[in-house]
VMD Tcl script that draws the C-alpha trace (Angstrom):
set ca {
  {9.37 18.56 -18.44}
  {9.31 14.80 -18.80}
  {6.65 13.28 -21.06}
  {3.82 11.42 -19.41}
  {4.79 7.84 -18.64}
  {3.42 5.07 -20.79}
  {2.41 1.75 -19.31}
  {5.55 -0.35 -19.16}
  {5.62 -3.20 -21.63}
  {6.62 -6.54 -20.22}
  {8.18 -9.11 -22.45}
  {7.83 -12.34 -20.56}
  {10.12 -15.12 -21.64}
  {8.58 -17.96 -23.60}
  {7.44 -20.71 -21.26}
  {9.87 -23.60 -21.22}
  {8.56 -26.59 -23.08}
  {9.43 -28.83 -20.14}
  {7.72 -26.63 -17.52}
  {5.56 -28.66 -15.14}
  {1.81 -28.45 -15.72}
  {-0.30 -26.20 -13.53}
  {-1.92 -27.88 -10.56}
  {-4.23 -26.77 -7.77}
  {-1.81 -28.06 -5.13}
  {1.09 -26.07 -6.59}
  {-1.07 -22.93 -6.78}
  {-2.17 -23.28 -3.16}
  {1.45 -23.82 -2.13}
  {2.46 -20.66 -3.99}
  {-0.28 -18.65 -2.24}
  {0.76 -20.02 1.15}
  {4.39 -19.08 0.55}
  {3.50 -15.64 -0.81}
  {1.23 -14.80 2.12}
  {3.94 -15.99 4.52}
  {6.58 -13.85 2.82}
  {4.29 -10.84 2.54}
  {3.57 -11.01 6.27}
  {7.31 -11.09 6.97}
  {7.98 -8.05 4.77}
  {4.95 -5.95 5.74}
  {4.60 -6.58 9.48}
  {6.64 -6.86 12.63}
  {5.04 -10.14 13.60}
  {7.56 -12.63 15.02}
  {7.45 -14.97 12.03}
  {10.44 -16.28 10.11}
  {11.14 -18.19 6.94}
  {12.63 -21.60 7.56}
  {15.77 -22.08 5.49}
  {16.71 -19.98 2.47}
  {13.92 -17.92 0.94}
  {13.55 -18.46 -2.82}
  {15.13 -15.47 -4.61}
  {11.96 -14.67 -6.56}
  {9.60 -14.84 -3.60}
  {9.95 -11.18 -2.59}
  {8.59 -10.10 -5.98}
  {5.96 -12.84 -6.07}
  {4.73 -11.91 -2.59}
  {3.29 -8.67 -3.98}
  {0.29 -10.72 -5.10}
  {-0.53 -11.44 -1.45}
  {-0.28 -7.77 -0.43}
  {-4.06 -7.21 -0.39}
  {-4.56 -10.19 1.93}
  {-1.96 -9.05 4.43}
  {-3.07 -5.42 4.05}
  {-6.67 -6.40 4.70}
  {-5.58 -8.31 7.80}
  {-3.68 -5.25 9.06}
  {-6.81 -3.18 8.50}
  {-8.91 -5.77 10.32}
  {-6.58 -5.60 13.32}
  {-6.86 -1.81 13.42}
  {-10.62 -2.05 13.02}
  {-10.86 -4.46 15.94}
  {-8.99 -1.98 18.13}
  {-11.29 0.82 16.96}
  {-14.49 -1.14 17.67}
  {-13.15 -2.41 20.99}
  {-12.18 1.06 22.16}
  {-15.62 2.39 21.25}
  {-17.25 -0.50 23.12}
  {-15.26 0.51 26.20}
  {-16.79 3.99 26.02}
  {-13.85 5.89 24.56}
  {-14.65 8.93 22.40}
  {-14.42 8.23 18.65}
  {-11.31 10.35 18.08}
  {-9.37 8.58 20.82}
  {-10.57 5.17 19.61}
  {-9.46 6.05 16.07}
  {-6.08 7.23 17.36}
  {-5.52 3.91 19.13}
  {-6.56 2.03 15.97}
  {-4.11 3.90 13.75}
  {-1.39 3.50 16.40}
  {-2.06 -0.25 16.44}
  {-1.61 -0.41 12.67}
  {1.62 1.58 12.87}
  {2.89 -0.74 15.59}
  {1.95 -3.80 13.55}
  {3.81 -2.58 10.46}
  {6.68 -0.91 12.28}
  {5.84 2.40 10.60}
  {7.19 0.99 7.32}
  {4.87 2.96 5.05}
  {4.96 6.10 7.19}
  {8.74 6.08 6.84}
  {8.38 5.96 3.06}
  {5.92 8.85 3.10}
  {8.25 10.97 5.22}
  {11.25 10.28 2.97}
  {9.16 11.00 -0.12}
  {7.94 14.32 1.28}
  {11.46 15.35 2.29}
  {12.89 14.44 -1.10}
  {10.22 16.04 -3.26}
  {9.94 19.08 -1.02}
  {13.60 19.73 -0.30}
  {15.57 18.71 -3.37}
  {16.44 21.21 -6.10}
  {16.79 18.62 -8.87}
  {16.26 14.92 -9.49}
  {19.63 13.83 -8.13}
  {19.23 15.93 -4.97}
  {15.71 14.60 -4.39}
  {16.86 11.00 -4.68}
  {19.80 11.65 -2.36}
  {17.56 13.21 0.28}
  {15.20 10.24 0.04}
  {18.12 7.92 0.84}
  {18.83 9.86 4.05}
  {17.18 8.18 7.03}
  {16.94 11.46 8.95}
  {13.56 13.18 8.89}
  {13.20 16.79 7.80}
  {10.49 19.38 8.17}
  {8.56 18.21 5.09}
  {8.62 14.64 6.32}
  {7.51 15.58 9.83}
  {4.64 17.66 8.49}
  {3.59 14.86 6.13}
  {3.45 12.39 9.02}
  {1.40 14.75 11.19}
  {-1.06 15.42 8.40}
  {-1.27 11.75 7.39}
  {-1.93 10.43 10.89}
  {-4.35 13.27 11.59}
  {-6.30 12.67 8.38}
  {-6.62 8.94 9.04}
  {-7.69 9.46 12.65}
  {-10.31 12.10 11.84}
  {-11.72 10.14 8.90}
  {-11.98 6.94 10.92}
  {-13.49 8.73 13.91}
  {-16.43 9.85 11.74}
  {-17.47 6.24 11.05}
  {-19.56 3.79 13.02}
  {-17.73 0.74 14.44}
  {-18.64 -1.76 11.71}
  {-18.18 0.84 8.98}
  {-14.78 1.69 10.45}
  {-13.69 -1.95 10.37}
  {-14.85 -2.30 6.76}
  {-13.11 0.94 5.76}
  {-9.77 -0.13 7.24}
  {-9.98 -3.57 5.62}
  {-10.79 -2.15 2.18}
  {-8.20 0.62 2.42}
  {-5.57 -1.74 3.80}
  {-6.07 -4.16 0.93}
  {-6.22 -1.70 -1.97}
  {-3.37 0.49 -0.72}
  {-1.05 -2.54 -0.91}
  {-2.37 -3.59 -4.31}
  {-1.33 -0.37 -6.04}
  {2.38 -1.14 -5.63}
  {2.73 -3.53 -8.56}
  {0.56 -1.22 -10.65}
  {2.95 1.67 -10.03}
  {5.96 -0.59 -10.62}
  {4.59 -1.65 -14.02}
  {3.53 1.88 -14.95}
  {6.68 3.76 -13.94}
  {10.33 2.85 -14.51}
  {12.62 2.59 -11.48}
  {14.03 5.99 -10.54}
  {17.28 4.28 -9.57}
  {18.63 0.93 -10.66}
  {20.11 -0.14 -7.32}
  {17.01 0.21 -5.15}
  {14.99 -2.54 -3.51}
  {11.89 -1.67 -5.55}
  {13.86 -1.88 -8.80}
  {15.01 -5.39 -7.89}
  {11.39 -6.60 -7.86}
  {10.97 -5.81 -11.55}
  {7.61 -5.77 -13.29}
  {4.71 -8.10 -12.57}
  {3.23 -10.29 -15.31}
  {-0.11 -8.88 -16.44}
  {-2.10 -11.81 -15.09}
  {-0.55 -11.50 -11.61}
  {-1.19 -7.75 -11.59}
  {-4.82 -8.35 -12.56}
  {-5.19 -10.92 -9.78}
  {-3.69 -8.54 -7.23}
  {-5.94 -5.62 -8.16}
  {-8.97 -7.86 -8.58}
  {-8.45 -9.42 -5.16}
  {-8.23 -6.00 -3.49}
  {-11.33 -4.77 -5.32}
  {-13.21 -7.94 -4.38}
  {-12.39 -7.41 -0.71}
  {-13.67 -3.83 -0.96}
  {-16.97 -4.98 -2.51}
  {-17.21 -7.76 0.08}
  {-17.06 -5.46 3.11}
  {-18.60 -2.26 1.72}
  {-21.94 -1.49 0.04}
  {-21.63 -1.59 -3.75}
  {-21.74 2.14 -4.55}
  {-19.72 2.99 -1.46}
  {-17.02 0.57 -2.61}
  {-17.09 2.14 -6.09}
  {-16.50 5.60 -4.61}
  {-13.66 4.35 -2.41}
  {-12.00 2.57 -5.34}
  {-12.37 5.68 -7.50}
  {-10.59 7.66 -4.79}
  {-7.83 5.03 -4.76}
  {-7.38 5.28 -8.54}
  {-7.13 9.07 -8.41}
  {-4.68 8.97 -5.50}
  {-2.51 6.39 -7.26}
  {-2.50 8.32 -10.52}
  {-1.66 11.57 -8.76}
  {1.18 10.02 -6.77}
  {2.56 8.28 -9.84}
  {2.51 11.41 -11.98}
  {4.15 13.44 -9.23}
  {6.91 10.86 -8.83}
  {7.43 10.74 -12.60}
  {7.71 14.51 -12.91}
  {9.96 14.93 -9.89}
  {12.30 11.91 -9.93}
  {11.54 10.07 -13.16}
  {9.99 6.91 -11.73}
  {9.32 4.86 -8.63}
  {11.37 3.97 -5.57}
  {10.56 2.11 -2.38}
  {9.72 5.44 -0.75}
  {7.31 6.26 -3.58}
  {5.55 2.94 -2.99}
  {5.39 3.51 0.77}
  {4.11 7.03 0.29}
  {1.54 5.79 -2.23}
  {0.21 3.31 0.33}
  {-0.39 6.11 2.80}
  {-1.91 8.47 0.23}
  {-4.28 5.81 -1.14}
  {-5.38 4.78 2.36}
  {-6.06 8.40 3.29}
  {-7.98 9.00 0.05}
  {-10.19 5.96 0.60}
  {-10.88 6.75 4.26}
  {-11.66 10.38 3.36}
  {-14.08 9.28 0.64}
  {-15.84 6.90 3.02}
  {-16.02 9.59 5.72}
  {-17.52 12.02 3.22}
  {-20.17 9.50 2.21}
  {-21.02 8.82 5.87}
  {-21.33 12.50 6.76}
  {-24.90 13.74 7.31}
  {-26.27 15.86 4.50}
}
mol new
graphics top color blue
foreach p $ca { graphics top sphere $p radius 0.5 }
foreach p [lrange $ca 0 end-1] q [lrange $ca 1 end] { graphics top cylinder $p $q radius 0.2 }
display resetview
C-alpha cells in the first residue's frame, strides 16, 4: 500500500527584483481576467477570449472557481425556486434545477465522476485504472455513479425550502470548485501528461484566498452553524476522495477533480438536508 500523501511543498521562485509593484488596478484586472477564463472553462456560456489567452491564465483562473461555481449554483437555485412558485412538486422542481446546472456546465463534472468510477471500479491495477479513465466511453460503474449522484442531489434539494435551496446550491457550488487547488497541492499528478498536471501547484496565498472566498460565500448565504456543518461535510468528502485517489492511482487527474466536485456538492447538500429534516 502507498503511504499517506504529505502536503506538497511548493518552492516558489524568488520574486524578480524588477517586478512591478502591486497595485489595486492590476489586482482588479487579474480578478476580471480570471473570472472570465473560469467562466469559459467551467460553463457552456457563449463567451470567448479575445486574442491569445495568457499561458498561465488557466492555472490562475482556479482562484475564481468559487465565484463561477456560486453563480452556477445561483442559476440552479433560481430554477428551483421558480419551479416551486409555479406549483411544481419539490422533487420535480429539484430535478429541473439540477438539469439546469448540468446544461450550464455541459456535464463537465459529471463526466469526470463517471470516468473516475469506471477507472477505480473496473481497473485491476494503477495502469489499467488510468487507461480506463482516459476512455470516453461510459461503463456500468460510471452509469451507476451518475444515477446515484443526480438522484442524491435531487432528493437533497427537494427537501429544502426555496430560499434554503438557493443558498445550499450557491454554497455547494462555490466550495466544490474551491477544493480543486487543495487536492492539486496535496496530491501529486497521477500522470504527467494530463491537463490537471499542467496546472501545477497553487501558491499558498492563492490557495488560502480560494478556500477563504468559498467559505465566506457559505457563511454569507447560510446560518453560521449550518455553514459550519456544510463545510465540515465538504472537508470530509474532499479528504475521502483524495485518499481514495492516492491509494488507487497515486495522485490526482482531471477526472479526480471532476469527481471530487460532485462528491463535495452531494456531501454538502446531504448535510444541509439532514439539518433541515424535522426531528
